[in-house]
C-alpha positions in Angstrom: -10.5 -30.6 59.6 -13.1 -33.4 59.2 -14.2 -33.0 62.8 -14.7 -29.3 62.5 -16.9 -29.8 59.4 -19.0 -32.4 61.1 -19.4 -30.1 64.1 -20.6 -27.2 61.9 -23.0 -29.5 60.0 -24.5 -30.8 63.3 -25.2 -27.3 64.7 -28.6 -26.8 62.8 -29.9 -30.1 64.0 -28.8 -29.4 67.6 -30.5 -26.0 67.5 -33.7 -27.5 66.1 -33.7 -30.2 68.7 -33.2 -27.6 71.4 -36.0 -25.4 70.1 -38.4 -28.3 70.0 -37.6 -29.3 73.5 -38.0 -25.7 74.6 -41.4 -25.4 73.0 -42.5 -28.7 74.6 -41.5 -27.4 77.9 -43.9 -24.4 77.7 -47.1 -25.1 79.7 -50.4 -25.5 77.8 -51.8 -22.6 79.8 -49.3 -20.2 78.3 -50.1 -21.5 74.8 -53.8 -20.8 75.4 -52.9 -17.2 76.4 -50.7 -16.8 73.3 -53.5 -18.1 71.0 -56.1 -15.9 72.7 -53.8 -12.8 72.4 -53.2 -13.6 68.8 -56.9 -13.9 68.1 -57.6 -10.7 70.0 -54.9 -8.8 68.0 -56.3 -10.2 64.8 -59.8 -9.1 65.7 -58.6 -5.6 66.5 -56.7 -5.4 63.2 -59.7 -6.6 61.2 -62.0 -4.1 63.1 -59.6 -1.2 62.5 -59.3 -2.1 58.8 -63.1 -2.3 58.5 -63.5 1.0 60.4 -60.8 2.7 58.2 -62.5 1.4 55.0 -65.9 2.7 56.2 -64.4 6.0 57.2 -62.7 6.4 53.8 -66.0 5.6 52.0 -67.9 8.0 54.2 -65.4 10.8 53.7 -65.5 10.2 49.9 -69.3 10.2 50.0 -69.3 13.5 52.0 -66.9 15.0 49.6 -68.9 13.9 46.6 -72.1 15.2 48.3 -70.6 18.6 49.0 -69.3 18.9 45.5 -72.7 18.0 44.1 -74.3 20.6 46.4 -71.9 23.3 45.2 -72.5 22.4 41.6 -76.2 22.4 42.1 -76.1 25.8 43.8 -73.9 27.3 41.1 -76.2 25.8 38.4 -79.3 27.1 40.1 -78.0 30.6 40.1 -76.7 30.5 36.5 -79.8 28.8 35.2 -82.2 31.3 36.8 -80.2 34.2 35.4 -80.2 32.6 31.9 -84.0 32.1 32.1 -84.5 35.7 33.0 -82.2 37.0 30.2 -84.0 34.7 27.7 -87.3 36.4 28.6 -85.7 39.9 28.3 -84.2 39.0 24.9 -87.6 37.9 23.5 -89.1 41.2 24.7 -86.3 43.3 23.4 -86.3 41.6 20.0 -90.0 42.5 19.7 -89.1 46.1 20.6 -86.5 46.6 17.8 -88.9 48.5 15.5 -89.3 51.1 18.2 -85.6 51.6 18.7 -83.7 54.4 17.1 -80.5 52.6 15.8 -78.8 55.9 15.4 -78.8 56.3 19.2 -78.7 52.7 20.5 -76.8 49.6 19.7 -79.2 47.0 18.4 -76.9 44.1 19.5 -77.4 45.1 23.2 -80.8 43.4 23.2 -79.1 40.0 23.1 -75.8 40.7 25.0 -77.3 39.7 28.4 -78.7 36.5 27.1 -75.4 35.5 25.2 -73.4 36.2 28.4 -75.7 34.2 30.6 -75.7 31.3 28.0 -71.9 31.3 28.0 -71.9 30.9 31.8 -74.6 28.2 31.5 -72.5 26.2 29.1 -69.6 26.1 31.6 -71.6 24.5 34.4 -74.2 22.5 32.5 -74.2 18.9 31.6 -72.8 18.1 28.1 -76.3 17.5 26.5 -77.7 20.7 28.0 -74.6 22.7 26.9 -75.0 21.5 23.3 -78.7 22.4 23.2 -78.0 25.8 24.6 -75.2 26.4 22.1 -77.7 25.5 19.3 -80.2 27.9 20.7 -77.7 30.7 20.9 -76.8 30.1 17.2 -80.5 30.3 16.3 -81.0 33.6 18.2 -77.9 35.0 16.4 -79.3 34.0 13.0 -82.7 35.5 13.9 -81.1 38.7 15.0 -79.4 39.1 11.6 -82.7 38.5 9.8 -84.5 41.1 12.0 -81.8 43.7 11.3 -82.6 43.3 7.6 -86.3 43.7 8.2 -86.1 46.8 10.4 -84.2 48.8 7.7 -87.5 50.0 6.1 -88.9 50.7 9.6 -85.8 52.8 10.4 -86.3 54.7 7.2 -90.0 55.4 8.0 -88.9 56.5 11.5 -86.4 58.9 9.9 -89.1 60.3 7.6 -91.4 60.8 10.6 -88.8 62.6 12.6 -87.8 64.9 9.7 -91.3 65.8 8.8 -92.3 66.3 12.5 -89.3 68.7 12.9 -90.2 70.6 9.8 -93.9 70.8 10.9 -92.9 72.2 14.2 -90.7 74.8 12.6 -93.4 75.8 10.2 -96.0 76.0 13.0 -93.6 78.1 15.0 -93.2 80.5 12.1 -97.0 80.7 11.7 -97.4 81.6 15.3 -94.6 84.2 15.1 -96.1 85.9 12.1 -99.6 85.9 13.5 -98.1 87.6 16.5 -96.6 90.3 14.3 -99.9 90.8 12.6 -101.7 91.1 16.0 -99.2 93.8 17.0 -100.0 95.7 13.8 -103.7 95.5 14.5 -103.3 96.5 18.1 -101.1 99.5 17.2 -103.8 100.8 14.8 -101.1 101.4 12.2 -102.5 100.5 8.8 -99.8 99.3 6.5 -101.4 97.3 3.7 -98.2 96.2 2.0 -96.7 94.9 5.3 -99.9 93.2 6.3 -100.2 91.6 2.9 -96.6 90.3 3.1 -97.2 88.9 6.5 -100.4 87.2 5.3 -98.6 85.7 2.4 -95.9 84.4 4.8 -98.6 82.9 7.0 -100.3 81.2 4.1 -96.9 79.8 2.9 -95.9 78.4 6.2 -99.4 77.0 6.8 -99.2 75.1 3.5 -95.8 73.8 4.3 -97.0 72.7 7.8 -99.9 70.9 6.1 -97.5 69.2 3.7 -95.2 68.1 6.5 -98.2 66.8 8.5 -99.4 64.8 5.6 -96.0 63.4 4.9 -95.6 62.5 8.6 -99.0 60.8 8.6 -98.1 58.8 5.5 -94.8 57.8 7.1 -96.7 56.7 10.3 -99.1 54.6 8.1 -96.1 53.0 6.4 -94.4 52.4 9.7 -97.4 50.9 11.3 -97.9 48.5 8.3 -94.3 47.5 8.3 -94.4 47.1 12.1 -97.4 44.8 11.9 -95.7 42.7 9.2 -92.6 42.6 11.3 -94.5 41.4 14.4 -96.4 38.7 12.4 -93.2 37.3 11.0 -91.5 37.6 14.4 -94.3 35.5 16.0 -93.6 32.8 13.4 -89.8 33.0 14.1 -90.2 32.9 17.8 -92.5 29.9 17.6 -89.8 28.1 15.7 -87.2 29.0 18.3 -89.7 28.1 21.0 -89.5 24.5 19.7 -85.8 24.6 20.5 -86.4 26.1 23.9 -88.5 23.1 25.0 -85.7 20.5 25.2 -83.4 23.2 26.7 -85.9 23.7 29.5 -86.3 20.0 29.9 -82.6 19.4 30.3 -82.2 22.4 32.7 -84.9 21.0 34.9 -83.2 17.6 34.9 -79.8 19.2 35.8 -81.5 20.9 38.7 -83.1 17.6 39.8 -86.7 18.6 38.9 -89.2 16.5 37.2 -90.0 17.2 33.5 -92.7 16.3 31.1 -91.8 17.0 27.5 -95.3 16.5 26.1 -96.8 18.8 28.8 -94.3 21.5 28.0 -94.9 21.3 24.3 -98.7 21.3 24.7 -98.5 24.3 27.0 -96.3 26.2 24.7 -98.4 25.5 21.6 -101.5 26.7 23.5 -99.7 29.9 24.5 -98.5 30.6 21.0 -102.0 30.1 19.6 -103.4 32.5 22.2 -100.8 35.1 21.5 -101.4 34.9 17.7 -105.2 35.2 18.2 -104.8 38.2 20.5 -102.3 39.8 18.1 -104.5 39.3 15.1 -107.5 40.7 17.0 -105.5 43.8 18.0 -104.3 44.4 14.5 -107.8 44.1 13.1 -109.1 46.6 15.6 -106.3 49.1 14.8 -106.9 48.7 11.1 -110.7 49.2 11.3 -111.0 51.8 14.0 -107.7 53.7 14.1 -105.8 53.1 10.8 -103.4 56.0 11.4 -102.6 55.2 15.1 -98.9 56.1 15.8 -96.4 53.6 17.1 -98.1 50.3 17.1 -95.6 47.9 18.7 -95.6 44.1 19.0 -93.4 44.6 22.0 -96.5 45.5 24.0 -98.6 42.5 22.9 
């Protein structure tokens, strides 16, 4: 039993001695080849790893670039539509006094802008989205205030429409009765009672037509005065909102990768508002001095 144990314990030493002897028997030339092969394999592995890393970085960069291009293209389309709808909204708000709210929905003037702003907030940067959201809220508040202001204007429009219709009816009656009187004269049939009755009818309808014309003229004067007041106040409101539009435009340009100058935008907008106010005051002064009863003065056309 002891000899077997000693034999088993001696096996690792024998194997190690044999392995060392075997390695010593290998010529140096073969060892040089092994070392060279190992170095070549290591270089290939390192080169492949480096190429794989560069390829991964390149693919990630290309993916990020394509994603950025898609985002930029989507933003450009949405931002341009929003800018267009914003311009339309400003014009349509100014045209509210000319709208007959019994036939059109006043809220339609801002629906396009609100829809475009909702899309813009989905693709814009967080800061831009917050500024646009605040601008939308300001337009909503302004719209509610404008609805309150146009109620007297709508009443004046209703008075104009009613008196114009009555004037047209009275004028039509005058024309019809004068035609009957002409027939009597042409027939050479003298009937004083009938002719007198027709004359009285003509006088009545002419008086009513004059009354309706005067009432319509008074309604137009009231409408023009209310419209001028509406436009003056609207200019002040739009100038306030214009201050909110400046940072929105700045951030939109930044999102699109365009350069922006806040001071230049503000200076340009102030200059534009001052010019608009001057032209508007000049126009109102001309209307009040030369044509005080002109019909349908509208700030939407200024």
